[in-house]
All heavy atoms as an XYZ file, in Angstrom:
637
protein
N      62.771    -79.707     85.473
C      63.894    -79.839     84.579
C      65.199    -79.900     85.369
O      66.040    -80.722     85.091
C      63.886    -78.666     83.595
C      64.939    -78.769     82.543
S      64.678    -80.013     81.299
C      63.683    -79.151     80.148
N      65.355    -79.031     86.321
C      66.573    -79.028     87.123
C      66.685    -80.324     87.916
O      67.772    -80.896     88.038
C      66.607    -77.801     88.060
C      67.769    -77.873     89.024
C      66.660    -76.529     87.248
N      65.564    -80.798     88.424
C      65.573    -82.043     89.191
C      66.033    -83.203     88.333
O      66.811    -84.042     88.780
C      64.171    -82.336     89.750
O      63.739    -81.215     90.499
C      64.175    -83.557     90.636
N      65.575    -83.251     87.089
C      65.978    -84.326     86.182
C      67.482    -84.340     85.980
O      68.131    -85.379     86.093
C      65.255    -84.175     84.844
C      65.803    -85.072     83.764
C      65.524    -86.427     83.774
C      66.614    -84.569     82.757
C      66.029    -87.264     82.799
C      67.125    -85.386     81.782
C      66.830    -86.738     81.801
O      67.348    -87.564     80.830
N      68.056    -83.177     85.676
C      69.490    -83.114     85.430
C      70.302    -83.390     86.694
O      71.342    -84.025     86.637
C      69.888    -81.761     84.834
C      69.485    -81.638     83.390
C      68.566    -80.694     82.983
C      70.010    -82.486     82.427
C      68.179    -80.583     81.662
C      69.637    -82.390     81.107
C      68.721    -81.436     80.730
O      68.339    -81.338     79.432
N      69.817    -82.899     87.828
C      70.569    -83.150     89.052
C      70.543    -84.629     89.408
O      71.529    -85.174     89.899
C      70.036    -82.310     90.209
O      68.732    -82.707     90.553
N      69.439    -85.315     89.139
C      69.388    -86.751     89.412
C      70.174    -87.540     88.384
O      70.768    -88.569     88.706
C      67.935    -87.225     89.434
C      67.184    -86.741     90.640
C      65.735    -87.197     90.642
O      65.262    -87.820     89.707
N      65.032    -86.871     91.710
N      70.195    -87.062     87.150
C      70.905    -87.778     86.083
C      72.419    -87.677     86.252
O      73.142    -88.644     86.029
C      70.493    -87.203     84.732
C      71.115    -87.898     83.559
C      70.657    -87.260     82.270
C      71.389    -87.883     81.104
N      71.155    -87.161     79.872
N      72.901    -86.515     86.667
C      74.338    -86.261     86.709
C      74.978    -86.533     88.068
O      76.192    -86.568     88.178
C      74.618    -84.810     86.298
C      74.152    -84.461     84.906
C      74.882    -85.236     83.829
O      76.064    -85.551     84.003
O      74.240    -85.529     82.804
N      74.186    -86.695     89.109
C      74.723    -86.861     90.451
C      75.012    -88.330     90.737
O      74.175    -89.186     90.457
C      73.713    -86.337     91.491
O      73.417    -84.980     91.185
C      74.268    -86.431     92.889
N      76.186    -88.622     91.306
C      76.455    -90.005     91.714
C      75.454    -90.442     92.789
O      74.956    -89.632     93.568
C      77.865    -89.948     92.297
C      78.459    -88.687     91.797
C      77.324    -87.747     91.541
N      75.154    -91.720     92.814
C      74.134    -92.248     93.734
C      74.442    -91.920     95.194
O      73.549    -91.585     95.955
C      74.011    -93.763     93.567
C      73.568    -94.179     92.193
C      72.129    -94.542     92.204
C      71.751    -95.133     90.866
N      70.638    -94.506     90.261
N      75.716    -91.982     95.584
C      76.053    -91.749     96.993
C      75.932    -90.280     97.403
O      75.923    -89.967     98.579
C      77.460    -92.287     97.291
C      78.566    -91.494     96.641
N      78.916    -91.669     95.319
C      79.370    -90.539     97.139
C      79.905    -90.846     95.018
N      80.200    -90.144     96.113
N      75.807    -89.365     96.424
C      75.675    -87.933     96.727
C      74.259    -87.412     96.502
O      73.995    -86.227     96.695
C      76.642    -87.133     95.844
C      78.104    -87.405     96.098
S      78.616    -86.796     97.705
C      78.517    -85.054     97.453
N      73.338    -88.273     96.111
C      71.992    -87.854     95.738
C      71.267    -87.126     96.875
O      70.613    -86.107     96.656
C      71.173    -89.062     95.292
C      69.847    -88.700     94.689
S      69.973    -87.853     93.121
C      70.563    -89.171     92.099
N      71.381    -87.609     98.091
C      70.707    -86.983     99.225
C      71.204    -85.575     99.495
O      70.407    -84.650     99.723
N      72.504    -85.393     99.450
C      73.068    -84.056     99.706
C      72.698    -83.071     98.610
O      72.334    -81.921     98.888
C      74.584    -84.150     99.836
C      75.035    -84.844    101.077
C      76.530    -84.860    101.184
N      76.926    -85.630    102.364
C      78.148    -85.659    102.823
N      79.099    -84.989    102.220
N      78.433    -86.369    103.895
N      72.796    -83.509     97.371
C      72.471    -82.618     96.249
C      70.993    -82.247     96.288
O      70.623    -81.085     96.081
C      72.852    -83.282     94.909
C      72.316    -82.490     93.729
C      74.361    -83.443     94.814
N      70.142    -83.213     96.574
C      68.709    -82.946     96.663
C      68.405    -81.971     97.801
O      67.580    -81.067     97.653
C      67.951    -84.254     96.870
O      66.589    -84.013     97.019
N      69.065    -82.133     98.929
C      68.847    -81.241    100.073
C      69.282    -79.810     99.753
O      68.578    -78.851    100.096
C      69.597    -81.759    101.295
N      70.412    -79.656     99.082
C      70.888    -78.314     98.725
C      69.955    -77.664     97.709
O      69.618    -76.487     97.827
C      72.335    -78.386     98.190
C      72.759    -77.069     97.571
C      73.292    -78.772     99.295
N      69.507    -78.431     96.719
C      68.590    -77.881     95.716
C      67.286    -77.438     96.361
O      66.758    -76.361     96.055
C      68.330    -78.922     94.626
N      66.758    -78.246     97.264
C      65.518    -77.886     97.958
C      65.726    -76.669     98.848
O      64.861    -75.799     98.942
C      65.021    -79.083     98.791
O      64.844    -80.204     97.928
C      63.706    -78.763     99.479
N      66.876    -76.578     99.496
C      67.173    -75.427    100.351
C      67.224    -74.135     99.530
O      66.672    -73.109     99.948
C      68.488    -75.636    101.089
N      67.859    -74.175     98.351
C      67.913    -72.986     97.495
C      66.515    -72.567     97.042
O      66.187    -71.380     97.027
C      68.795    -73.219     96.272
C      70.261    -73.047     96.544
C      71.159    -74.015     96.151
C      70.740    -71.920     97.186
C      72.512    -73.871     96.391
C      72.090    -71.754     97.432
C      72.981    -72.739     97.032
N      65.676    -73.540     96.694
C      64.315    -73.208     96.279
C      63.531    -72.578     97.427
O      62.824    -71.595     97.235
C      63.602    -74.460     95.785
C      64.136    -74.979     94.475
C      63.535    -76.317     94.083
O      62.787    -76.917     94.843
N      63.864    -76.782     92.897
N      63.663    -73.137     98.612
C      62.935    -72.617     99.766
C      63.413    -71.222    100.142
O      62.600    -70.324    100.404
C      63.092    -73.573    100.964
O      62.629    -74.872    100.581
C      62.307    -73.092    102.162
N      64.710    -71.024    100.155
C      65.263    -69.708    100.494
C      64.817    -68.662     99.481
O      64.436    -67.549     99.855
C      66.802    -69.776    100.594
C      67.199    -70.547    101.852
C      67.411    -68.387    100.598
C      68.672    -70.878    101.927
N      64.827    -69.015     98.198
C      64.413    -68.038     97.188
C      62.930    -67.691     97.333
O      62.538    -66.536     97.134
C      64.701    -68.551     95.783
O      63.902    -69.670     95.485
N      62.095    -68.661     97.703
C      60.672    -68.370     97.909
C      60.451    -67.501     99.143
O      59.506    -66.718     99.198
C      59.872    -69.666     98.032
C      59.680    -70.363     96.701
S      58.564    -71.758     96.793
C      59.555    -72.971     97.617
N      61.308    -67.621    100.142
C      61.180    -66.790    101.340
C      61.694    -65.376    101.122
O      61.151    -64.414    101.660
C      61.919    -67.440    102.502
C      61.320    -68.734    103.046
C      62.262    -69.372    104.059
C      59.969    -68.460    103.672
N      62.735    -65.233    100.333
C      63.368    -63.929    100.128
C      62.668    -63.116     99.035
O      62.650    -61.881     99.096
C      64.866    -64.113     99.807
C      65.581    -64.659    101.031
C      65.506    -62.827     99.351
C      67.029    -64.999    100.787
N      62.081    -63.770     98.047
C      61.498    -63.073     96.894
C      60.469    -62.012     97.265
O      60.520    -60.903     96.710
C      60.919    -64.088     95.921
N      59.525    -62.271     98.169
C      58.562    -61.205     98.507
C      59.223    -59.967     99.116
O      58.824    -58.831     98.821
C      57.621    -61.868     99.504
C      57.719    -63.322     99.230
C      59.131    -63.539     98.804
N      60.227    -60.163     99.945
C      60.913    -59.024    100.551
C      61.652    -58.205     99.504
O      61.585    -56.966     99.493
C      61.879    -59.506    101.628
N      62.335    -58.880     98.591
C      63.054    -58.169     97.530
C      62.064    -57.471     96.599
O      62.283    -56.326     96.186
C      63.967    -59.145     96.760
C      65.095    -59.623     97.668
C      64.535    -58.500     95.505
C      65.947    -60.712     97.072
N      60.980    -58.162     96.282
C      59.950    -57.558     95.427
C      59.335    -56.318     96.044
O      59.117    -55.317     95.360
N      59.058    -56.365     97.333
C      58.478    -55.189     97.977
C      59.490    -54.043     98.068
O      59.124    -52.877     97.923
C      57.951    -55.544     99.365
O      58.996    -55.913    100.219
N      60.750    -54.367     98.271
C      61.791    -53.330     98.293
C      61.904    -52.644     96.933
O      61.911    -51.414     96.843
C      63.136    -53.939     98.696
C      64.331    -53.003     98.682
C      64.176    -51.946     99.767
C      65.617    -53.775     98.873
N      61.969    -53.450     95.870
C      62.036    -52.876     94.526
C      60.771    -52.091     94.196
O      60.825    -51.042     93.558
C      62.258    -53.960     93.468
C      63.678    -54.447     93.376
C      63.944    -55.740     92.969
C      64.744    -53.626     93.680
C      65.236    -56.199     92.879
C      66.041    -54.064     93.593
C      66.291    -55.361     93.189
N      59.627    -52.587     94.646
C      58.371    -51.897     94.398
C      58.350    -50.534     95.080
O      57.838    -49.565     94.524
C      57.207    -52.754     94.884
O      56.005    -52.097     94.706
N      58.906    -50.474     96.258
C      58.958    -49.198     96.983
C      59.922    -48.226     96.299
O      59.659    -47.026     96.220
C      59.393    -49.451     98.419
C      59.117    -48.317     99.351
C      59.356    -48.740    100.773
C      58.524    -47.861    101.673
N      58.513    -48.307    103.032
N      61.041    -48.738     95.794
C      62.042    -47.884     95.151
C      61.629    -47.458     93.744
O      61.808    -46.297     93.371
C      63.389    -48.603     95.084
C      64.081    -48.899     96.411
C      65.308    -49.764     96.190
C      64.462    -47.608     97.110
N      61.120    -48.386     92.954
C      60.858    -48.135     91.537
C      59.385    -47.870     91.262
O      59.044    -47.078     90.396
C      61.340    -49.333     90.692
C      62.843    -49.550     90.873
C      61.053    -49.125     89.224
C      63.370    -50.816     90.250
N      58.522    -48.567     91.961
C      57.087    -48.462     91.708
C      56.544    -49.817     91.267
O      57.209    -50.573     90.563
N      55.325    -50.091     91.685
C      54.731    -51.402     91.414
C      54.500    -51.635     89.927
O      54.667    -52.748     89.430
C      53.425    -51.546     92.182
N      54.122    -50.592     89.196
C      53.826    -50.781     87.769
C      55.069    -51.201     86.993
O      55.003    -52.066     86.128
C      53.223    -49.517     87.174
O      54.115    -48.438     87.310
N      56.206    -50.604     87.309
C      57.439    -50.997     86.617
C      57.867    -52.415     86.994
O      58.373    -53.154     86.144
C      58.567    -50.013     86.930
C      58.542    -48.732     86.125
C      59.626    -47.773     86.600
C      58.720    -49.017     84.655
N      57.662    -52.797     88.227
C      57.986    -54.162     88.652
C      57.124    -55.158     87.895
O      57.613    -56.182     87.401
C      57.803    -54.320     90.173
C      58.783    -53.440     90.937
C      57.938    -55.769     90.593
C      60.232    -53.776     90.698
N      55.816    -54.865     87.785
C      54.919    -55.771     87.067
C      55.256    -55.819     85.581
O      55.201    -56.886     84.959
C      53.467    -55.362     87.281
C      52.954    -55.564     88.706
C      51.565    -54.969     88.862
C      52.952    -57.034     89.073
N      55.610    -54.688     84.990
C      56.032    -54.678     83.591
C      57.309    -55.490     83.392
O      57.439    -56.246     82.423
C      56.247    -53.248     83.097
C      54.989    -52.461     82.761
C      55.333    -51.003     82.498
C      54.314    -53.074     81.547
N      58.255    -55.338     84.291
C      59.501    -56.094     84.192
C      59.253    -57.594     84.359
O      59.820    -58.411     83.629
C      60.502    -55.610     85.240
N      58.389    -57.958     85.295
C      58.071    -59.378     85.493
C      57.365    -59.944     84.267
O      57.659    -61.069     83.825
C      57.205    -59.551     86.737
N      56.442    -59.194     83.702
C      55.773    -59.636     82.487
C      56.725    -59.766     81.317
O      56.659    -60.725     80.546
N      57.629    -58.797     81.185
C      58.626    -58.862     80.122
C      59.569    -60.039     80.285
O      59.919    -60.716     79.304
N      59.975    -60.299     81.507
C      60.858    -61.441     81.757
C      60.147    -62.760     81.466
O      60.735    -63.685     80.890
C      61.351    -61.412     83.203
N      58.865    -62.846     81.824
C      58.079    -64.047     81.538
C      57.932    -64.246     80.036
O      58.087    -65.351     79.514
C      56.699    -63.958     82.202
O      56.873    -63.764     83.603
C      55.880    -65.213     81.961
N      57.639    -63.173     79.317
C      57.522    -63.242     77.870
C      58.840    -63.684     77.235
O      58.862    -64.545     76.356
C      57.107    -61.872     77.324
C      57.024    -61.833     75.829
C      55.987    -62.236     75.062
C      58.044    -61.385     74.939
N      56.297    -62.059     73.743
C      57.564    -61.537     73.630
C      59.328    -60.862     75.121
C      58.307    -61.191     72.511
C      60.067    -60.523     74.010
C      59.558    -60.686     72.721
N      59.943    -63.097     77.692
C      61.253    -63.443     77.146
C      61.591    -64.913     77.380
O      62.089    -65.600     76.477
C      62.331    -62.540     77.756
C      63.746    -62.717     77.226
C      63.806    -62.395     75.739
C      64.699    -61.829     77.996
N      61.307    -65.402     78.572
C      61.553    -66.823     78.850
C      60.693    -67.712     77.959
O      61.152    -68.755     77.479
C      61.281    -67.139     80.320
C      62.404    -66.718     81.224
S      63.904    -67.592     80.813
C      63.745    -68.988     81.872
N      59.450    -67.311     77.717
C      58.586    -68.080     76.830
C      59.138    -68.144     75.416
O      59.134    -69.199     74.778
N      59.626    -67.023     74.916
C      60.213    -66.989     73.573
C      61.453    -67.870     73.506
O      61.641    -68.632     72.545
C      60.543    -65.532     73.169
C      61.391    -65.488     71.914
C      59.269    -64.738     72.979
N      62.291    -67.797     74.523
C      63.510    -68.618     74.547
C      63.158    -70.102     74.549
O      63.756    -70.893     73.805
C      64.388    -68.237     75.753
C      64.989    -66.848     75.550
C      65.494    -69.275     75.978
C      65.673    -66.280     76.773
N      62.187    -70.483     75.356
C      61.784    -71.890     75.418
C      61.201    -72.341     74.081
O      61.512    -73.428     73.594
C      60.787    -72.122     76.572
C      60.137    -73.490     76.473
C      61.493    -71.974     77.900
N      60.354    -71.501     73.464
C      59.787    -71.860     72.168
C      60.869    -72.016     71.103
O      60.829    -72.946     70.296
C      58.757    -70.827     71.727
C      57.411    -70.891     72.432
C      56.529    -69.725     71.991
C      56.719    -72.206     72.155
N      61.838    -71.110     71.077
C      62.937    -71.232     70.124
C      63.748    -72.504     70.367
O      64.158    -73.179     69.419
C      63.845    -70.000     70.200
C      63.241    -68.712     69.671
C      64.187    -67.543     69.918
C      62.909    -68.827     68.198
N      63.972    -72.843     71.618
C      64.690    -74.061     71.949
C      63.917    -75.292     71.475
O      64.495    -76.222     70.914
C      64.936    -74.139     73.459
C      65.635    -75.378     73.896
C      66.991    -75.541     73.679
C      64.935    -76.394     74.526
C      67.639    -76.689     74.077
C      65.572    -77.551     74.935
C      66.934    -77.696     74.712
N      62.596    -75.286     71.672
C      61.769    -76.422     71.258
C      61.784    -76.564     69.733
O      61.946    -77.669     69.207
C      60.330    -76.270     71.787
C      60.310    -76.457     73.303
C      59.385    -77.254     71.117
C      58.980    -76.111     73.949
N      61.630    -75.447     69.013
C      61.652    -75.489     67.550
C      63.003    -75.978     67.052
O      63.080    -76.807     66.138
C      61.306    -74.104     66.963
C      61.601    -74.034     65.478
C      59.859    -73.770     67.241
N      64.075    -75.504     67.652
C      65.417    -75.934     67.253
C      65.591    -77.432     67.486
O      66.135    -78.136     66.640
C      66.458    -75.153     68.059
C      67.868    -75.490     67.689
C      68.851    -74.670     68.505
C      70.267    -75.085     68.196
N      71.237    -74.385     69.034
N      65.103    -77.923     68.610
C      65.229    -79.348     68.923
C      64.397    -80.198     67.957
O      64.843    -81.241     67.498
C      64.810    -79.604     70.359
C      64.949    -81.049     70.755
C      64.774    -81.191     72.208
N      66.076    -81.544     72.740
C      66.289    -81.924     73.955
N      65.315    -81.953     74.820
N      67.487    -82.259     74.350
N      63.186    -79.742     67.632
C      62.345    -80.479     66.685
C      63.006    -80.515     65.313
O      63.057    -81.573     64.666
C      60.936    -79.859     66.618
C      60.175    -80.135     67.910
C      60.153    -80.388     65.420
C      58.863    -79.383     68.026
N      63.510    -79.370     64.861
C      64.175    -79.329     63.557
C      65.419    -80.205     63.545
O      65.719    -80.852     62.546
C      64.525    -77.896     63.172
C      63.309    -77.114     62.757
O      62.293    -77.676     62.372
N      63.399    -75.799     62.842
N      66.148    -80.228     64.654
C      67.347    -81.058     64.732
C      66.989    -82.537     64.655
O      67.644    -83.299     63.956
C      68.106    -80.767     66.032
C      69.367    -81.555     66.179
N      70.465    -81.339     65.378
C      69.699    -82.570     67.016
C      71.420    -82.180     65.717
N      70.975    -82.938     66.716
N      65.920    -82.949     65.340
C      65.523    -84.359     65.296
C      65.003    -84.736     63.909
O      65.231    -85.844     63.443
C      64.489    -84.669     66.369
O      63.283    -83.999     66.105
N      64.309    -83.800     63.243
C      63.863    -84.074     61.877
C      65.046    -84.188     60.917
O      65.031    -85.000     60.006
C      62.912    -82.981     61.398
C      61.537    -83.070     61.986
C      60.651    -81.985     61.411
C      59.245    -82.079     61.957
N      58.384    -81.014     61.401
N      66.051    -83.362     61.136
C      67.240    -83.387     60.284
C      67.970    -84.715     60.425
O      68.448    -85.280     59.456
C      68.155    -82.227     60.667
C      69.288    -81.985     59.736
C      70.043    -80.736     60.173
C      71.136    -80.389     59.217
N      71.860    -79.197     59.651
N      68.036    -85.219     61.647
C      68.698    -86.498     61.887
C      67.924    -87.622     61.209
O      68.513    -88.525     60.613
C      68.821    -86.758     63.404
C      69.858    -85.815     64.005
C      69.219    -88.202     63.674
C      69.946    -85.872     65.507
N      66.584    -87.555     61.258
C      65.762    -88.612     60.659
C      65.615    -88.457     59.150
O      65.087    -89.325     58.485
C      64.364    -88.608     61.303
C      64.366    -89.026     62.735
C      62.964    -88.959     63.297
C      62.957    -89.308     64.771
N      61.601    -89.191     65.331
N      66.056    -87.329     58.596
C      65.960    -87.095     57.158
C      64.605    -86.558     56.725
O      64.256    -86.622     55.569
N      63.834    -86.003     57.644
C      62.504    -85.482     57.334
C      62.500    -83.962     57.187
O      61.456    -83.358     57.057
C      61.529    -85.869     58.453
C      61.416    -87.326     58.705
C      60.601    -87.634     59.954
O      60.088    -86.682     60.587
O      60.498    -88.795     60.306
N      63.626    -83.356     57.194
C      63.730    -81.898     57.210
C      63.586    -81.360     55.799
O      64.412    -81.607     54.939
C      65.079    -81.504     57.810
C      65.206    -80.056     58.136
C      64.458    -79.502     59.165
C      66.079    -79.250     57.445
C      64.570    -78.183     59.485
C      66.199    -77.921     57.758
C      65.440    -77.387     58.781
N      62.517    -80.624     55.538
C      62.268    -80.047     54.202
C      62.018    -78.560     54.326
O      60.942    -78.131     54.672
C      61.056    -80.713     53.548
C      61.282    -82.171     53.269
O      62.375    -82.565     52.911
N      60.242    -82.981     53.434
N      63.024    -77.751     54.012
C      62.833    -76.294     53.957
C      63.394    -75.784     52.666
O      64.350    -76.176     52.136
C      63.499    -75.579     55.154
C      62.686    -75.827     56.394
C      63.609    -74.105     54.895
C      63.143    -75.061     57.613
């Protein structure tokens, strides 16, 4: 999703730089995440970290589902198919 928007909104002459920065951020976050996770696990405990990660995953799923339902209802409303 981020790649789509970055390619859509970026001028053609800046595409290489924007792509390189986006890839660098992804790589850095993948390298740093285990260290931060282990630090938090040592401070808080592994069970709380796993509960927080599960809760965050669940919350993101709910947000995405609500966004999808809103978008579907909006497209139906535009087409005149919305019946509630």
